[in-house]
A tleap script that builds the chain and sets N, CA, C and O, in Angstrom:
source leaprc.protein.ff14SB
mol = sequence {
  NMET VAL SER ALA VAL VAL ALA PHE LEU ILE
  GLY ARG VAL VAL GLY ARG ASP GLY LEU GLN
  ARG LEU ALA PRO PRO ARG LEU ALA ARG LEU
  CYS ARG ARG LEU THR ARG ARG GLY VAL LEU
  ALA VAL ALA VAL ILE ARG LEU LEU PRO VAL
  ALA PRO PHE THR VAL VAL ASN MET VAL LEU
  GLY ALA ALA ARG ILE THR LEU ARG HIE PHE
  ALA MET GLY THR ALA ILE GLY LEU MET PRO
  GLY PHE LEU ALA LEU SER ILE PHE ALA ASP
  ARG LEU ASN GLN ALA LEU ARG ARG PRO ASP
  VAL LEU ASN LEU LEU ILE LEU GLY LEU VAL
  ALA VAL THR LEU ILE PHE GLY GLY THR TRP
  LEU MET ARG ARG VAL GLN ARG GLY VAL SER
  ARG GLY VAL ARG ARG CASP
}
set mol.1.N position { 0.819 -1.173 -0.008 }
set mol.1.CA position { -0.003 0.024 0.016 }
set mol.1.C position { 0.905 1.282 -0.012 }
set mol.1.O position { 0.631 2.247 -0.725 }
set mol.2.N position { 1.971 1.235 0.770 }
set mol.2.CA position { 2.854 2.378 0.827 }
set mol.2.C position { 3.366 2.724 -0.575 }
set mol.2.O position { 3.303 3.871 -1.017 }
set mol.3.N position { 3.885 1.671 -1.270 }
set mol.3.CA position { 4.501 1.956 -2.554 }
set mol.3.C position { 3.431 2.433 -3.528 }
set mol.3.O position { 3.715 3.255 -4.399 }
set mol.4.N position { 2.188 1.922 -3.391 }
set mol.4.CA position { 1.074 2.332 -4.286 }
set mol.4.C position { 0.795 3.800 -4.085 }
set mol.4.O position { 0.642 4.563 -5.039 }
set mol.5.N position { 0.729 4.196 -2.763 }
set mol.5.CA position { 0.471 5.623 -2.444 }
set mol.5.C position { 1.541 6.552 -2.928 }
set mol.5.O position { 1.269 7.639 -3.438 }
set mol.6.N position { 2.802 6.094 -2.757 }
set mol.6.CA position { 3.915 6.957 -3.197 }
set mol.6.C position { 3.866 7.165 -4.674 }
set mol.6.O position { 4.036 8.290 -5.143 }
set mol.7.N position { 3.633 6.087 -5.449 }
set mol.7.CA position { 3.523 6.224 -6.936 }
set mol.7.C position { 2.311 7.087 -7.331 }
set mol.7.O position { 2.374 7.852 -8.294 }
set mol.8.N position { 1.207 6.953 -6.572 }
set mol.8.CA position { 0.059 7.763 -6.820 }
set mol.8.C position { 0.356 9.239 -6.612 }
set mol.8.O position { -0.029 10.083 -7.422 }
set mol.9.N position { 1.035 9.536 -5.533 }
set mol.9.CA position { 1.408 10.957 -5.262 }
set mol.9.C position { 2.393 11.537 -6.282 }
set mol.9.O position { 2.349 12.724 -6.607 }
set mol.10.N position { 3.300 10.651 -6.786 }
set mol.10.CA position { 4.198 11.065 -7.889 }
set mol.10.C position { 3.382 11.424 -9.087 }
set mol.10.O position { 3.595 12.456 -9.723 }
set mol.11.N position { 2.441 10.561 -9.392 }
set mol.11.CA position { 1.579 10.808 -10.547 }
set mol.11.C position { 0.775 12.131 -10.372 }
set mol.11.O position { 0.579 12.866 -11.341 }
set mol.12.N position { 0.316 12.423 -9.138 }
set mol.12.CA position { -0.356 13.658 -8.836 }
set mol.12.C position { 0.527 14.866 -9.093 }
set mol.12.O position { 0.086 15.869 -9.653 }
set mol.13.N position { 1.826 14.749 -8.659 }
set mol.13.CA position { 2.720 15.904 -8.824 }
set mol.13.C position { 3.089 16.071 -10.307 }
set mol.13.O position { 3.107 17.194 -10.811 }
set mol.14.N position { 3.388 14.953 -11.018 }
set mol.14.CA position { 3.793 15.039 -12.403 }
set mol.14.C position { 2.603 15.523 -13.247 }
set mol.14.O position { 2.795 16.331 -14.156 }
set mol.15.N position { 1.414 15.060 -12.975 }
set mol.15.CA position { 0.234 15.528 -13.705 }
set mol.15.C position { -0.003 14.735 -14.980 }
set mol.15.O position { 0.816 13.922 -15.408 }
set mol.16.N position { -1.151 15.008 -15.561 }
set mol.16.CA position { -1.578 14.275 -16.822 }
set mol.16.C position { -0.623 14.389 -17.950 }
set mol.16.O position { -0.306 13.394 -18.601 }
set mol.17.N position { -0.138 15.612 -18.212 }
set mol.17.CA position { 0.696 15.870 -19.356 }
set mol.17.C position { 2.003 15.074 -19.278 }
set mol.17.O position { 2.459 14.498 -20.266 }
set mol.18.N position { 2.586 15.057 -18.087 }
set mol.18.CA position { 3.816 14.381 -17.886 }
set mol.18.C position { 3.705 12.873 -18.032 }
set mol.18.O position { 4.639 12.216 -18.492 }
set mol.19.N position { 2.554 12.320 -17.637 }
set mol.19.CA position { 2.329 10.908 -17.717 }
set mol.19.C position { 1.793 10.380 -19.034 }
set mol.19.O position { 1.792 9.172 -19.269 }
set mol.20.N position { 1.355 11.245 -19.857 }
set mol.20.CA position { 0.874 10.817 -21.194 }
set mol.20.C position { 1.969 10.098 -21.946 }
set mol.20.O position { 1.695 9.150 -22.682 }
set mol.21.N position { 3.207 10.532 -21.772 }
set mol.21.CA position { 4.330 9.902 -22.417 }
set mol.21.C position { 4.663 8.569 -21.838 }
set mol.21.O position { 5.172 7.700 -22.546 }
set mol.22.N position { 4.387 8.366 -20.532 }
set mol.22.CA position { 4.729 7.142 -19.804 }
set mol.22.C position { 3.684 6.042 -20.011 }
set mol.22.O position { 4.048 4.879 -20.186 }
set mol.23.N position { 2.394 6.389 -19.995 }
set mol.23.CA position { 1.364 5.362 -19.924 }
set mol.23.C position { 0.943 4.975 -21.372 }
set mol.23.O position { 0.928 5.813 -22.273 }
set mol.24.N position { 0.617 3.738 -21.550 }
set mol.24.CA position { 0.066 3.311 -22.874 }
set mol.24.C position { -1.268 4.037 -23.098 }
set mol.24.O position { -2.025 4.252 -22.151 }
set mol.25.N position { -1.549 4.407 -24.326 }
set mol.25.CA position { -2.763 5.092 -24.664 }
set mol.25.C position { -4.056 4.401 -24.112 }
set mol.25.O position { -4.991 5.068 -23.671 }
set mol.26.N position { -4.065 3.098 -24.154 }
set mol.26.CA position { -5.223 2.343 -23.656 }
set mol.26.C position { -5.468 2.567 -22.127 }
set mol.26.O position { -6.603 2.693 -21.665 }
set mol.27.N position { -4.380 2.607 -21.407 }
set mol.27.CA position { -4.467 2.884 -19.972 }
set mol.27.C position { -4.946 4.310 -19.731 }
set mol.27.O position { -5.825 4.531 -18.898 }
set mol.28.N position { -4.409 5.233 -20.412 }
set mol.28.CA position { -4.784 6.627 -20.259 }
set mol.28.C position { -6.264 6.855 -20.516 }
set mol.28.O position { -6.944 7.555 -19.765 }
set mol.29.N position { -6.765 6.230 -21.631 }
set mol.29.CA position { -8.233 6.320 -21.981 }
set mol.29.C position { -9.064 5.691 -20.888 }
set mol.29.O position { -10.072 6.267 -20.476 }
set mol.30.N position { -8.671 4.523 -20.404 }
set mol.30.CA position { -9.413 3.857 -19.350 }
set mol.30.C position { -9.467 4.633 -18.106 }
set mol.30.O position { -10.515 4.690 -17.464 }
set mol.31.N position { -8.377 5.245 -17.720 }
set mol.31.CA position { -8.384 6.072 -16.488 }
set mol.31.C position { -9.242 7.276 -16.658 }
set mol.31.O position { -9.940 7.656 -15.718 }
set mol.32.N position { -9.233 7.909 -17.817 }
set mol.32.CA position { -10.073 9.100 -17.989 }
set mol.32.C position { -11.510 8.713 -17.819 }
set mol.32.O position { -12.259 9.446 -17.174 }
set mol.33.N position { -11.941 7.590 -18.369 }
set mol.33.CA position { -13.327 7.138 -18.272 }
set mol.33.C position { -13.697 6.771 -16.852 }
set mol.33.O position { -14.842 6.988 -16.455 }
set mol.34.N position { -12.790 6.231 -16.074 }
set mol.34.CA position { -13.087 5.734 -14.757 }
set mol.34.C position { -12.922 6.767 -13.640 }
set mol.34.O position { -13.289 6.507 -12.494 }
set mol.35.N position { -12.396 7.884 -13.959 }
set mol.35.CA position { -12.091 8.888 -12.925 }
set mol.35.C position { -13.307 9.232 -12.123 }
set mol.35.O position { -13.202 9.408 -10.909 }
set mol.36.N position { -14.457 9.337 -12.738 }
set mol.36.CA position { -15.624 9.753 -12.024 }
set mol.36.C position { -16.242 8.616 -11.109 }
set mol.36.O position { -17.195 8.867 -10.372 }
set mol.37.N position { -15.731 7.492 -11.173 }
set mol.37.CA position { -16.362 6.360 -10.400 }
set mol.37.C position { -15.573 6.048 -9.143 }
set mol.37.O position { -15.982 5.141 -8.419 }
set mol.38.N position { -14.522 6.693 -8.835 }
set mol.38.CA position { -13.827 6.625 -7.560 }
set mol.38.C position { -13.357 5.274 -7.134 }
set mol.38.O position { -12.561 4.637 -7.824 }
set mol.39.N position { -13.858 4.810 -5.957 }
set mol.39.CA position { -13.413 3.552 -5.324 }
set mol.39.C position { -13.663 2.369 -6.233 }
set mol.39.O position { -12.786 1.520 -6.391 }
set mol.40.N position { -14.825 2.293 -6.826 }
set mol.40.CA position { -15.141 1.189 -7.706 }
set mol.40.C position { -14.210 1.143 -8.893 }
set mol.40.O position { -13.813 0.063 -9.332 }
set mol.41.N position { -13.864 2.280 -9.407 }
set mol.41.CA position { -12.974 2.302 -10.562 }
set mol.41.C position { -11.540 1.761 -10.208 }
set mol.41.O position { -10.914 1.027 -10.973 }
set mol.42.N position { -11.098 2.159 -9.057 }
set mol.42.CA position { -9.739 1.726 -8.664 }
set mol.42.C position { -9.772 0.212 -8.394 }
set mol.42.O position { -8.870 -0.518 -8.804 }
set mol.43.N position { -10.851 -0.258 -7.682 }
set mol.43.CA position { -10.915 -1.738 -7.413 }
set mol.43.C position { -10.978 -2.556 -8.656 }
set mol.43.O position { -10.372 -3.625 -8.731 }
set mol.44.N position { -11.703 -2.077 -9.645 }
set mol.44.CA position { -11.842 -2.818 -10.877 }
set mol.44.C position { -10.508 -2.763 -11.701 }
set mol.44.O position { -10.113 -3.754 -12.315 }
set mol.45.N position { -9.869 -1.644 -11.696 }
set mol.45.CA position { -8.626 -1.542 -12.469 }
set mol.45.C position { -7.512 -2.404 -11.849 }
set mol.45.O position { -6.564 -2.774 -12.541 }
set mol.46.N position { -7.621 -2.719 -10.566 }
set mol.46.CA position { -6.638 -3.577 -9.920 }
set mol.46.C position { -6.824 -5.056 -10.412 }
set mol.46.O position { -5.895 -5.861 -10.357 }
set mol.47.N position { -7.994 -5.359 -10.867 }
set mol.47.CA position { -8.278 -6.766 -11.345 }
set mol.47.C position { -7.949 -6.908 -12.840 }
set mol.47.O position { -7.879 -8.028 -13.346 }
set mol.48.N position { -7.742 -5.772 -13.563 }
set mol.48.CA position { -7.453 -5.879 -15.002 }
set mol.48.C position { -5.949 -5.741 -15.204 }
set mol.48.O position { -5.302 -4.857 -14.643 }
set mol.49.N position { -5.414 -6.645 -16.025 }
set mol.49.CA position { -3.927 -6.539 -16.332 }
set mol.49.C position { -3.724 -5.538 -17.469 }
set mol.49.O position { -3.390 -5.926 -18.588 }
set mol.50.N position { -3.930 -4.220 -17.174 }
set mol.50.CA position { -3.772 -3.209 -18.213 }
set mol.50.C position { -2.376 -2.576 -18.307 }
set mol.50.O position { -2.007 -2.047 -19.355 }
set mol.51.N position { -1.599 -2.628 -17.217 }
set mol.51.CA position { -0.296 -2.076 -17.228 }
set mol.51.C position { 0.408 -2.459 -15.913 }
set mol.51.O position { -0.253 -2.949 -14.998 }
set mol.52.N position { 1.760 -2.244 -15.794 }
set mol.52.CA position { 2.409 -2.517 -14.524 }
set mol.52.C position { 1.818 -1.711 -13.355 }
set mol.52.O position { 1.359 -0.582 -13.527 }
set mol.53.N position { 1.845 -2.322 -12.169 }
set mol.53.CA position { 1.223 -1.773 -10.987 }
set mol.53.C position { 1.611 -0.272 -10.717 }
set mol.53.O position { 0.745 0.556 -10.435 }
set mol.54.N position { 2.911 0.039 -10.810 }
set mol.54.CA position { 3.390 1.373 -10.528 }
set mol.54.C position { 2.861 2.389 -11.539 }
set mol.54.O position { 2.492 3.501 -11.161 }
set mol.55.N position { 2.820 2.012 -12.846 }
set mol.55.CA position { 2.301 2.878 -13.847 }
set mol.55.C position { 0.844 3.163 -13.639 }
set mol.55.O position { 0.394 4.298 -13.800 }
set mol.56.N position { 0.081 2.111 -13.271 }
set mol.56.CA position { -1.341 2.312 -12.966 }
set mol.56.C position { -1.487 3.291 -11.823 }
set mol.56.O position { -2.312 4.201 -11.896 }
set mol.57.N position { -0.709 3.128 -10.774 }
set mol.57.CA position { -0.792 4.071 -9.638 }
set mol.57.C position { -0.491 5.479 -10.046 }
set mol.57.O position { -1.179 6.400 -9.605 }
set mol.58.N position { 0.487 5.688 -10.854 }
set mol.58.CA position { 0.863 7.057 -11.266 }
set mol.58.C position { -0.220 7.673 -12.117 }
set mol.58.O position { -0.582 8.838 -11.952 }
set mol.59.N position { -0.727 6.877 -13.022 }
set mol.59.CA position { -1.829 7.377 -13.910 }
set mol.59.C position { -3.041 7.739 -13.122 }
set mol.59.O position { -3.679 8.760 -13.376 }
set mol.60.N position { -3.371 6.891 -12.146 }
set mol.60.CA position { -4.537 7.207 -11.287 }
set mol.60.C position { -4.346 8.483 -10.505 }
set mol.60.O position { -5.290 9.253 -10.328 }
set mol.61.N position { -3.069 8.731 -10.009 }
set mol.61.CA position { -2.782 10.003 -9.354 }
set mol.61.C position { -2.929 11.182 -10.315 }
set mol.61.O position { -3.520 12.201 -9.959 }
set mol.62.N position { -2.403 11.051 -11.509 }
set mol.62.CA position { -2.596 12.109 -12.491 }
set mol.62.C position { -4.014 12.322 -12.921 }
set mol.62.O position { -4.374 13.409 -13.373 }
set mol.63.N position { -4.851 11.269 -12.783 }
set mol.63.CA position { -6.270 11.386 -13.209 }
set mol.63.C position { -7.115 12.081 -12.193 }
set mol.63.O position { -8.319 12.245 -12.390 }
set mol.64.N position { -6.509 12.495 -11.103 }
set mol.64.CA position { -7.194 13.250 -10.006 }
set mol.64.C position { -8.262 12.484 -9.287 }
set mol.64.O position { -9.247 13.067 -8.834 }
set mol.65.N position { -8.096 11.219 -9.174 }
set mol.65.CA position { -8.894 10.401 -8.233 }
set mol.65.C position { -8.413 10.759 -6.839 }
set mol.65.O position { -7.210 10.881 -6.609 }
set mol.66.N position { -9.318 10.925 -5.931 }
set mol.66.CA position { -8.936 11.333 -4.579 }
set mol.66.C position { -8.072 10.254 -3.948 }
set mol.66.O position { -8.222 9.076 -4.273 }
set mol.67.N position { -7.146 10.646 -3.029 }
set mol.67.CA position { -6.265 9.714 -2.301 }
set mol.67.C position { -7.133 8.721 -1.506 }
set mol.67.O position { -6.781 7.544 -1.437 }
set mol.68.N position { -8.223 9.143 -0.921 }
set mol.68.CA position { -9.012 8.291 -0.125 }
set mol.68.C position { -9.648 7.217 -1.013 }
set mol.68.O position { -9.640 6.038 -0.658 }
set mol.69.N position { -10.188 7.610 -2.144 }
set mol.69.CA position { -10.808 6.655 -3.068 }
set mol.69.C position { -9.738 5.743 -3.616 }
set mol.69.O position { -10.007 4.553 -3.778 }
set mol.70.N position { -8.538 6.219 -3.914 }
set mol.70.CA position { -7.478 5.425 -4.413 }
set mol.70.C position { -7.087 4.318 -3.380 }
set mol.70.O position { -6.993 3.142 -3.731 }
set mol.71.N position { -6.871 4.715 -2.138 }
set mol.71.CA position { -6.480 3.827 -1.070 }
set mol.71.C position { -7.530 2.723 -0.838 }
set mol.71.O position { -7.201 1.539 -0.761 }
set mol.72.N position { -8.775 3.137 -0.732 }
set mol.72.CA position { -9.879 2.193 -0.483 }
set mol.72.C position { -10.057 1.275 -1.663 }
set mol.72.O position { -10.233 0.076 -1.450 }
set mol.73.N position { -10.026 1.746 -2.891 }
set mol.73.CA position { -10.136 0.902 -4.042 }
set mol.73.C position { -8.993 -0.033 -4.189 }
set mol.73.O position { -9.184 -1.185 -4.579 }
set mol.74.N position { -7.785 0.427 -3.885 }
set mol.74.CA position { -6.598 -0.424 -3.961 }
set mol.74.C position { -6.807 -1.577 -2.996 }
set mol.74.O position { -6.659 -2.739 -3.375 }
set mol.75.N position { -7.145 -1.272 -1.772 }
set mol.75.CA position { -7.333 -2.345 -0.698 }
set mol.75.C position { -8.376 -3.321 -1.129 }
set mol.75.O position { -8.192 -4.529 -0.981 }
set mol.76.N position { -9.519 -2.812 -1.686 }
set mol.76.CA position { -10.565 -3.740 -2.057 }
set mol.76.C position { -10.156 -4.575 -3.267 }
set mol.76.O position { -10.456 -5.768 -3.330 }
set mol.77.N position { -9.479 -3.958 -4.220 }
set mol.77.CA position { -9.033 -4.670 -5.409 }
set mol.77.C position { -7.997 -5.720 -5.223 }
set mol.77.O position { -7.949 -6.727 -5.931 }
set mol.78.N position { -7.129 -5.450 -4.210 }
set mol.78.CA position { -6.019 -6.391 -3.919 }
set mol.78.C position { -6.448 -7.482 -2.952 }
set mol.78.O position { -5.794 -8.522 -2.873 }
set mol.79.N position { -7.503 -7.275 -2.234 }
set mol.79.CA position { -7.913 -8.219 -1.216 }
set mol.79.C position { -8.154 -9.659 -1.686 }
set mol.79.O position { -7.704 -10.593 -1.022 }
set mol.80.N position { -8.844 -9.863 -2.800 }
set mol.80.CA position { -9.065 -11.275 -3.226 }
set mol.80.C position { -7.798 -12.035 -3.477 }
set mol.80.O position { -7.729 -13.223 -3.161 }
set mol.81.N position { -6.785 -11.400 -4.035 }
set mol.81.CA position { -5.549 -12.071 -4.300 }
set mol.81.C position { -4.819 -12.372 -3.013 }
set mol.81.O position { -4.311 -13.478 -2.830 }
set mol.82.N position { -4.759 -11.380 -2.100 }
set mol.82.CA position { -4.125 -11.607 -0.799 }
set mol.82.C position { -4.764 -12.728 -0.060 }
set mol.82.O position { -4.101 -13.605 0.493 }
set mol.83.N position { -6.086 -12.686 -0.060 }
set mol.83.CA position { -6.875 -13.733 0.667 }
set mol.83.C position { -6.591 -15.151 0.133 }
set mol.83.O position { -6.314 -16.089 0.881 }
set mol.84.N position { -6.677 -15.247 -1.201 }
set mol.84.CA position { -6.415 -16.532 -1.830 }
set mol.84.C position { -4.986 -17.033 -1.540 }
set mol.84.O position { -4.806 -18.201 -1.195 }
set mol.85.N position { -4.012 -16.197 -1.671 }
set mol.85.CA position { -2.676 -16.634 -1.394 }
set mol.85.C position { -2.448 -16.945 0.059 }
set mol.85.O position { -1.646 -17.828 0.363 }
set mol.86.N position { -3.111 -16.267 0.978 }
set mol.86.CA position { -3.003 -16.535 2.427 }
set mol.86.C position { -3.611 -17.906 2.709 }
set mol.86.O position { -3.035 -18.694 3.460 }
set mol.87.N position { -4.737 -18.191 2.132 }
set mol.87.CA position { -5.374 -19.526 2.397 }
set mol.87.C position { -4.481 -20.641 1.824 }
set mol.87.O position { -4.306 -21.688 2.447 }
set mol.88.N position { -3.941 -20.407 0.670 }
set mol.88.CA position { -3.045 -21.379 0.034 }
set mol.88.C position { -1.809 -21.627 0.938 }
set mol.88.O position { -1.441 -22.772 1.199 }
set mol.89.N position { -1.172 -20.515 1.413 }
set mol.89.CA position { 0.008 -20.622 2.243 }
set mol.89.C position { -0.351 -21.378 3.563 }
set mol.89.O position { 0.438 -22.203 4.023 }
set mol.90.N position { -1.472 -21.114 4.137 }
set mol.90.CA position { -1.899 -21.777 5.341 }
set mol.90.C position { -2.056 -23.271 5.108 }
set mol.90.O position { -1.556 -24.086 5.883 }
set mol.91.N position { -2.716 -23.602 4.096 }
set mol.91.CA position { -2.972 -25.001 3.748 }
set mol.91.C position { -1.646 -25.757 3.400 }
set mol.91.O position { -1.479 -26.929 3.738 }
set mol.92.N position { -0.740 -25.059 2.731 }
set mol.92.CA position { 0.532 -25.651 2.429 }
set mol.92.C position { 1.325 -25.910 3.721 }
set mol.92.O position { 1.975 -26.942 3.883 }
set mol.93.N position { 1.244 -24.945 4.617 }
set mol.93.CA position { 1.920 -25.039 5.893 }
set mol.93.C position { 1.376 -26.277 6.672 }
set mol.93.O position { 2.143 -27.070 7.218 }
set mol.94.N position { 0.055 -26.403 6.698 }
set mol.94.CA position { -0.537 -27.523 7.391 }
set mol.94.C position { -0.186 -28.847 6.732 }
set mol.94.O position { 0.050 -29.834 7.430 }
set mol.95.N position { -0.145 -28.894 5.388 }
set mol.95.CA position { 0.136 -30.103 4.722 }
set mol.95.C position { 1.585 -30.523 4.937 }
set mol.95.O position { 1.885 -31.717 4.969 }
set mol.96.N position { 2.482 -29.557 5.082 }
set mol.96.CA position { 3.887 -29.930 5.368 }
set mol.96.C position { 4.083 -30.338 6.793 }
set mol.96.O position { 4.905 -31.212 7.069 }
set mol.97.N position { 3.378 -29.754 7.697 }
set mol.97.CA position { 3.540 -30.110 9.131 }
set mol.97.C position { 2.924 -31.474 9.424 }
set mol.97.O position { 3.524 -32.319 10.087 }
set mol.98.N position { 1.673 -31.669 8.893 }
set mol.98.CA position { 0.947 -32.947 9.080 }
set mol.98.C position { 0.518 -33.440 7.712 }
set mol.98.O position { -0.606 -33.162 7.293 }
set mol.99.N position { 1.327 -34.125 7.037 }
set mol.99.CA position { 0.962 -34.593 5.671 }
set mol.99.C position { -0.042 -35.747 5.676 }
set mol.99.O position { 0.256 -36.829 5.171 }
set mol.100.N position { -1.204 -35.526 6.232 }
set mol.100.CA position { -2.201 -36.588 6.164 }
set mol.100.C position { -3.088 -36.305 4.960 }
set mol.100.O position { -2.985 -35.271 4.298 }
set mol.101.N position { -3.968 -37.276 4.708 }
set mol.101.CA position { -4.797 -37.231 3.511 }
set mol.101.C position { -5.695 -36.003 3.496 }
set mol.101.O position { -5.836 -35.382 2.443 }
set mol.102.N position { -6.303 -35.627 4.603 }
set mol.102.CA position { -7.228 -34.497 4.629 }
set mol.102.C position { -6.460 -33.167 4.287 }
set mol.102.O position { -6.926 -32.372 3.471 }
set mol.103.N position { -5.313 -32.960 4.913 }
set mol.103.CA position { -4.562 -31.692 4.673 }
set mol.103.C position { -4.106 -31.672 3.199 }
set mol.103.O position { -4.173 -30.617 2.568 }
set mol.104.N position { -3.665 -32.750 2.658 }
set mol.104.CA position { -3.235 -32.782 1.246 }
set mol.104.C position { -4.455 -32.560 0.294 }
set mol.104.O position { -4.354 -31.890 -0.734 }
set mol.105.N position { -5.553 -33.131 0.678 }
set mol.105.CA position { -6.811 -32.932 -0.124 }
set mol.105.C position { -7.242 -31.479 -0.135 }
set mol.105.O position { -7.593 -30.921 -1.174 }
set mol.106.N position { -7.207 -30.884 1.040 }
set mol.106.CA position { -7.604 -29.460 1.170 }
set mol.106.C position { -6.616 -28.569 0.358 }
set mol.106.O position { -7.044 -27.657 -0.351 }
set mol.107.N position { -5.324 -28.838 0.467 }
set mol.107.CA position { -4.315 -28.102 -0.274 }
set mol.107.C position { -4.553 -28.246 -1.748 }
set mol.107.O position { -4.510 -27.255 -2.478 }
set mol.108.N position { -4.803 -29.452 -2.211 }
set mol.108.CA position { -5.063 -29.676 -3.631 }
set mol.108.C position { -6.334 -28.947 -4.119 }
set mol.108.O position { -6.359 -28.403 -5.223 }
set mol.109.N position { -7.359 -28.946 -3.300 }
set mol.109.CA position { -8.603 -28.249 -3.593 }
set mol.109.C position { -8.348 -26.732 -3.736 }
set mol.109.O position { -8.802 -26.104 -4.692 }
set mol.110.N position { -7.612 -26.161 -2.763 }
set mol.110.CA position { -7.306 -24.742 -2.778 }
set mol.110.C position { -6.460 -24.423 -4.042 }
set mol.110.O position { -6.712 -23.423 -4.714 }
set mol.111.N position { -5.505 -25.238 -4.345 }
set mol.111.CA position { -4.640 -25.044 -5.553 }
set mol.111.C position { -5.449 -25.038 -6.815 }
set mol.111.O position { -5.321 -24.157 -7.665 }
set mol.112.N position { -6.298 -26.058 -6.919 }
set mol.112.CA position { -7.151 -26.180 -8.145 }
set mol.112.C position { -8.112 -24.985 -8.259 }
set mol.112.O position { -8.336 -24.473 -9.356 }
set mol.113.N position { -8.654 -24.562 -7.173 }
set mol.113.CA position { -9.565 -23.394 -7.127 }
set mol.113.C position { -8.809 -22.149 -7.547 }
set mol.113.O position { -9.336 -21.354 -8.325 }
set mol.114.N position { -7.650 -21.959 -7.084 }
set mol.114.CA position { -6.794 -20.780 -7.489 }
set mol.114.C position { -6.504 -20.814 -9.012 }
set mol.114.O position { -6.661 -19.817 -9.716 }
set mol.115.N position { -6.081 -21.994 -9.483 }
set mol.115.CA position { -5.765 -22.097 -10.900 }
set mol.115.C position { -6.968 -21.851 -11.802 }
set mol.115.O position { -6.899 -21.052 -12.736 }
set mol.116.N position { -8.091 -22.556 -11.514 }
set mol.116.CA position { -9.271 -22.392 -12.352 }
set mol.116.C position { -9.909 -21.027 -12.157 }
set mol.116.O position { -10.406 -20.438 -13.117 }
set mol.117.N position { -9.906 -20.510 -10.929 }
set mol.117.CA position { -10.431 -19.133 -10.698 }
set mol.117.C position { -9.628 -18.119 -11.452 }
set mol.117.O position { -10.194 -17.238 -12.099 }
set mol.118.N position { -8.321 -18.219 -11.387 }
set mol.118.CA position { -7.480 -17.286 -12.135 }
set mol.118.C position { -7.675 -17.332 -13.652 }
set mol.118.O position { -7.754 -16.327 -14.359 }
set mol.119.N position { -7.744 -18.566 -14.072 }
set mol.119.CA position { -7.934 -18.795 -15.577 }
set mol.119.C position { -9.299 -18.221 -15.945 }
set mol.119.O position { -9.397 -17.515 -16.949 }
set mol.120.N position { -10.339 -18.487 -15.193 }
set mol.120.CA position { -11.629 -18.016 -15.522 }
set mol.120.C position { -11.668 -16.476 -15.548 }
set mol.120.O position { -12.276 -15.874 -16.433 }
set mol.121.N position { -10.999 -15.849 -14.547 }
set mol.121.CA position { -11.002 -14.411 -14.452 }
set mol.121.C position { -10.270 -13.776 -15.630 }
set mol.121.O position { -10.732 -12.797 -16.217 }
set mol.122.N position { -9.131 -14.350 -15.957 }
set mol.122.CA position { -8.338 -13.841 -17.128 }
set mol.122.C position { -9.129 -13.903 -18.421 }
set mol.122.O position { -9.165 -12.956 -19.206 }
set mol.123.N position { -9.779 -15.084 -18.618 }
set mol.123.CA position { -10.588 -15.215 -19.846 }
set mol.123.C position { -11.727 -14.228 -19.907 }
set mol.123.O position { -12.014 -13.643 -20.951 }
set mol.124.N position { -12.373 -14.054 -18.767 }
set mol.124.CA position { -13.499 -13.113 -18.686 }
set mol.124.C position { -13.070 -11.700 -18.911 }
set mol.124.O position { -13.750 -10.947 -19.608 }
set mol.125.N position { -11.940 -11.314 -18.327 }
set mol.125.CA position { -11.422 -9.955 -18.508 }
set mol.125.C position { -11.002 -9.723 -19.972 }
set mol.125.O position { -11.309 -8.687 -20.562 }
set mol.126.N position { -10.295 -10.711 -20.539 }
set mol.126.CA position { -9.866 -10.588 -21.929 }
set mol.126.C position { -11.088 -10.533 -22.872 }
set mol.126.O position { -11.089 -9.757 -23.828 }
set mol.127.N position { -12.097 -11.327 -22.618 }
set mol.127.CA position { -13.256 -11.253 -23.438 }
set mol.127.C position { -13.932 -9.910 -23.333 }
set mol.127.O position { -14.342 -9.357 -24.353 }
set mol.128.N position { -14.068 -9.358 -22.132 }
set mol.128.CA position { -14.665 -8.075 -21.850 }
set mol.128.C position { -13.882 -6.941 -22.504 }
set mol.128.O position { -14.453 -6.006 -23.065 }
set mol.129.N position { -12.555 -7.052 -22.415 }
set mol.129.CA position { -11.710 -6.006 -23.001 }
set mol.129.C position { -11.769 -6.069 -24.529 }
set mol.129.O position { -11.815 -5.024 -25.179 }
set mol.130.N position { -11.767 -7.239 -25.103 }
set mol.130.CA position { -11.822 -7.338 -26.550 }
set mol.130.C position { -13.158 -6.853 -27.103 }
set mol.130.O position { -13.220 -6.325 -28.214 }
set mol.131.N position { -14.225 -7.033 -26.328 }
set mol.131.CA position { -15.542 -6.549 -26.828 }
set mol.131.C position { -15.619 -5.070 -26.689 }
set mol.131.O position { -16.275 -4.420 -27.503 }
set mol.132.N position { -14.948 -4.462 -25.644 }
set mol.132.CA position { -15.125 -3.084 -25.394 }
set mol.132.C position { -14.038 -2.173 -26.066 }
set mol.132.O position { -14.034 -0.955 -25.891 }
set mol.133.N position { -13.161 -2.796 -26.807 }
set mol.133.CA position { -12.080 -2.023 -27.441 }
set mol.133.C position { -12.624 -1.297 -28.638 }
set mol.133.O position { -13.230 -1.899 -29.524 }
set mol.134.N position { -12.410 -0.021 -28.662 }
set mol.134.CA position { -12.774 0.826 -29.805 }
set mol.134.C position { -11.533 1.181 -30.548 }
set mol.134.O position { -10.511 1.521 -29.952 }
set mol.135.N position { -11.614 1.104 -31.847 }
set mol.135.CA position { -10.491 1.460 -32.721 }
set mol.135.C position { -10.625 2.938 -33.008 }
set mol.135.O position { -11.397 3.333 -33.882 }
set mol.136.N position { -9.866 3.779 -32.269 }
set mol.136.CA position { -9.917 5.239 -32.493 }
set mol.136.C position { -9.012 5.692 -33.572 }
set mol.136.O position { -8.952 6.886 -33.867 }
savepdb mol mol.pdb
quit
């Protein structure tokens, strides 16, 4: 969160004009459209693989999203991944400490859920992005 806020503040200082050269045109257009949606916009953009994390933070700072909306949206958008990885790490720890059938089964179930969930999300995002892309 600290690095995200620092990059956001750098983007705020540099401004839109300075970041136009840094950000891909697709990201800049997306951020302009989402600026009015605040927390939801930031949470959604965290789920989309549109650009590197730091570049997204800087562009959102330049887009004049409030720091409060940025921080809340970042926390909400990153939470599913943190939660999934925490559950996986816990199950892996349990399986290594007590490698019985139940712990290994739960670990396998969590791993399969992460793999299929991630694959499903990526396909859904790519399908949505390809449908929504305008050729300007």
